[in-house]
Each structure stands twice: as structure tokens, then as C-alpha cells.
C-alpha positions as CSV (number, residue, x, y, z in Angstrom):
1,X,58.0,20.1,51.7
2,X,58.5,17.5,49.0
3,X,55.4,15.6,50.1
4,X,53.1,18.6,49.9
5,X,54.2,19.3,46.3
6,X,53.6,15.6,45.4
7,X,50.1,15.7,47.0
8,X,49.2,18.8,45.1
9,X,50.6,17.4,41.8
10,X,48.8,14.1,42.5
11,X,45.4,15.9,43.1
12,X,45.8,18.0,40.0
13,X,46.4,14.7,38.0
14,X,43.2,13.3,39.5
15,X,41.2,16.4,38.6
16,X,42.4,16.2,35.0
17,X,41.5,12.5,34.8
18,X,38.0,13.3,36.1
19,X,37.6,16.0,33.5
20,X,38.8,13.5,30.8
21,X,36.2,10.9,32.0
22,X,33.5,13.6,32.0
23,X,34.4,14.6,28.5
24,X,34.4,11.0,27.3
25,X,31.0,10.4,29.0
26,X,29.5,13.6,27.5
27,X,30.8,12.7,24.0
28,X,29.3,9.2,24.4
29,X,26.0,10.6,25.5
30,X,25.8,13.0,22.5
31,X,26.5,10.2,20.1
32,X,24.0,7.9,21.8
33,X,21.3,10.5,21.6
34,X,22.1,11.2,17.9
35,X,22.1,7.5,17.1
36,X,18.7,7.0,18.7
37,X,17.2,9.9,16.8
38,X,18.5,8.4,13.6
39,X,17.0,4.9,14.3
40,X,13.7,6.3,15.5
41,X,12.2,7.3,12.1
42,X,8.8,8.9,11.8
43,X,6.0,7.3,9.8
44,X,6.1,10.2,7.4
45,X,9.8,9.4,6.7
46,X,8.9,5.8,5.8
47,X,5.9,7.0,3.7
48,X,8.2,9.3,1.7
49,X,10.7,6.5,1.2
50,X,7.9,4.3,0.0
51,X,6.9,7.0,-2.5
52,X,10.5,7.2,-3.7
53,X,10.7,3.5,-4.1
54,X,7.5,3.3,-5.9
55,X,8.7,6.0,-8.3
56,X,11.8,3.8,-9.0
57,X,9.5,0.8,-9.6
58,X,10.9,-0.8,-6.5
59,X,7.6,-2.4,-5.4
60,X,9.2,-4.5,-2.7
61,X,10.9,-1.5,-1.1
62,X,7.7,0.6,-1.4
63,X,5.7,-2.2,0.3
64,X,8.2,-2.5,3.2
65,X,8.3,1.3,3.8
66,X,4.5,1.8,3.5
67,X,4.0,-1.2,5.8
68,X,6.3,0.4,8.4
69,X,4.5,3.8,8.1
70,X,1.1,2.1,8.5
71,X,2.2,0.0,11.4
72,X,3.5,3.0,13.2
73,X,0.3,5.1,12.6
74,X,-2.5,2.7,11.7
75,X,-5.2,5.5,12.0
76,X,-3.6,7.5,9.2
77,X,-5.7,6.9,6.1
78,X,-2.9,8.0,3.7
79,X,-0.5,5.4,5.0
80,X,-3.3,2.8,5.0
81,X,-4.3,3.5,1.5
82,X,-0.7,3.4,0.2
83,X,0.0,0.2,2.1
84,X,-3.1,-1.6,0.7
85,X,-2.5,-0.3,-2.8
86,X,1.0,-1.6,-3.0
87,X,0.1,-4.7,-1.1
88,X,-2.3,-5.8,-3.9
89,X,-0.2,-4.5,-6.8
90,X,3.2,-5.8,-5.6
91,X,2.7,-9.3,-6.9
92,X,1.0,-8.1,-10.0
93,X,4.0,-5.9,-10.8
94,X,6.3,-9.0,-10.5
95,X,4.0,-10.9,-12.9
96,X,4.1,-8.0,-15.4
97,X,7.9,-7.8,-15.2
98,X,8.1,-11.5,-15.7
99,X,5.9,-11.3,-18.8
100,X,8.1,-8.5,-20.2
101,X,11.2,-10.6,-19.5
102,X,9.7,-13.6,-21.3
103,X,8.8,-11.5,-24.3
104,X,12.4,-10.2,-24.4
105,X,13.8,-13.7,-24.2
106,X,15.2,-13.6,-20.6
107,X,13.5,-16.8,-19.3
108,X,15.7,-17.0,-16.2
109,X,14.8,-13.5,-15.1
110,X,11.2,-14.1,-15.9
111,X,11.2,-17.2,-13.7
112,X,12.7,-15.3,-10.8
113,X,10.0,-12.6,-11.1
114,X,7.2,-15.1,-11.4
115,X,8.4,-17.1,-8.4
116,X,8.7,-13.9,-6.4
117,X,5.1,-13.0,-7.3
118,X,3.9,-16.5,-6.2
119,X,5.9,-16.1,-2.9
120,X,4.4,-12.6,-2.2
121,X,0.9,-13.8,-3.0
122,X,1.1,-16.9,-0.8
123,X,2.6,-15.1,2.2
124,X,0.1,-12.3,2.1
125,X,-3.1,-14.0,1.1
126,X,-2.9,-17.5,2.6
127,X,-6.0,-18.4,4.7
128,X,-5.7,-20.2,8.0
129,X,-7.0,-23.3,6.2
130,X,-3.9,-23.3,4.0
131,X,-5.8,-22.2,0.8
132,X,-4.8,-19.1,-1.0
133,X,-7.5,-16.5,-1.4
134,X,-8.0,-15.2,-5.0
135,X,-10.2,-12.6,-6.3
136,X,-10.9,-11.2,-9.7
137,X,-12.9,-8.6,-11.4
138,X,-15.3,-9.2,-14.3
139,X,-15.9,-6.3,-16.5
140,X,-18.7,-6.2,-19.0
141,X,-18.9,-3.5,-21.6
142,X,-21.9,-2.7,-23.7
143,X,-21.9,-0.3,-26.5
144,X,-24.6,1.0,-28.8
145,X,-24.7,3.4,-31.7
146,X,-27.7,4.3,-33.8
147,X,-27.9,2.9,-37.4
148,X,-30.2,3.6,-40.3
149,X,-31.4,-0.1,-40.4
150,X,-32.7,0.1,-36.8
151,X,-36.5,0.7,-36.3
152,X,-37.4,4.2,-35.2
153,X,-39.4,4.7,-31.9
154,X,-43.1,5.2,-32.3
155,X,-44.8,8.4,-31.2
156,X,-46.4,8.4,-27.7
157,X,-50.0,7.1,-27.8
158,X,-49.7,5.4,-31.2
159,X,-49.5,1.8,-29.9
160,X,-51.9,-0.7,-31.4
161,X,-52.1,-2.7,-28.1
162,X,-51.9,-1.8,-24.5
163,X,-48.9,-2.8,-22.4
164,X,-51.2,-3.9,-19.6
165,X,-52.9,-6.4,-21.9
166,X,-49.6,-7.8,-23.1
167,X,-48.4,-8.3,-19.5
168,X,-51.7,-9.5,-18.3
169,X,-51.8,-6.9,-15.6
170,X,-54.4,-4.5,-14.4
171,X,-53.7,-0.9,-15.5
172,X,-53.6,1.8,-12.9
173,X,-53.2,5.5,-13.4
174,X,-50.3,7.3,-11.9
175,X,-52.3,8.9,-9.1
176,X,-53.8,5.6,-7.7
177,X,-52.4,4.0,-4.6
178,X,-51.5,0.3,-4.9
179,X,-52.8,-1.9,-2.2
180,X,-50.1,-4.4,-1.0
181,X,-51.0,-7.6,0.5
């Protein structure tokens, strides 16, 4: 009789141990699924983080987040535009920060910013030949305002000489077809 009670008690102990292991395995599975969903961020999440970093003037953080969003979804034009915009302005922002720090007297901080700008520029824009590609924009402005000392235009048809004579060209009316050779 004692052996039957022992066997029943022993099997009840095994069942409770099995339940405990199932509970532990289930808990582990739930945490594993939750952790994988946290680590698998969407491109939109990285894009929003990039926008937030850009709003804080954290250009390096914005670059990293926009780069992740663009690499996860390279066909998305919004991610691509944000990535390229920050890619080109990142180094320029470090130069600007360095200039402000020089003006305020913080030469050490300025040196750090300028070295970071040089590092960014060389790592992103170095050609296979080892040269660093550089581009620049040239902007020409031209302004004009009328003044009393300037000559006034003549009335149409009041010219003393013909333009065709001055240019040494044959004059043709607007309706004639020009023969091309």
C-alpha cells in the first residue's frame, strides 16, 4: 500500500515539474518574441528618429537614422531625400559650429568640430583613387534699376541705320523660310 501512495505522489511531482518547465518555456518565448519586435524597427521609426535628431541639431544622429531608414527601404523617395540632404549638410553643420566656437573663443571645441567635418567629408566623398571629391556652387547676381541719366529707348522705326547693315547680314522678313545648308 505504501508503494502505491509513493508512486502516485512521485507522478504528481513529475506533472508539477512538467508544468513548471512549460511555464518557464512559455515565459521565455513571450520575452523572446517581444525582444525581437523591439529590435526589428521599421524604416519609418528610423525616419522619425532622424527628424527628431535633426530638430535637436544632432546632425550625426540624424544622418545615422536616415541612413538606416533609406537602407531598409531604398525605393522610398522621402527616406532617400532626407538621407542625401543630411549627408551633404552634416559636414557643413560641423564647420558652421566650429566657426561659431572660434568666434566665441572656444578654440579646442572648434578644432574638434572642424576635425569631425574633415573626417565626415573624407569618409563619404573619397574617390577610389584616394582623392576627395569637392563641388561648389557659383552664384552670380545681376541687378538693374532705371535712372534718369540712362538713355531712353527710341520709338520703333526711328533708327537711322538698319540692324542688318550693322551686322553685315541679309535682311529677311518674318514670313520667309531660311534655307539651311
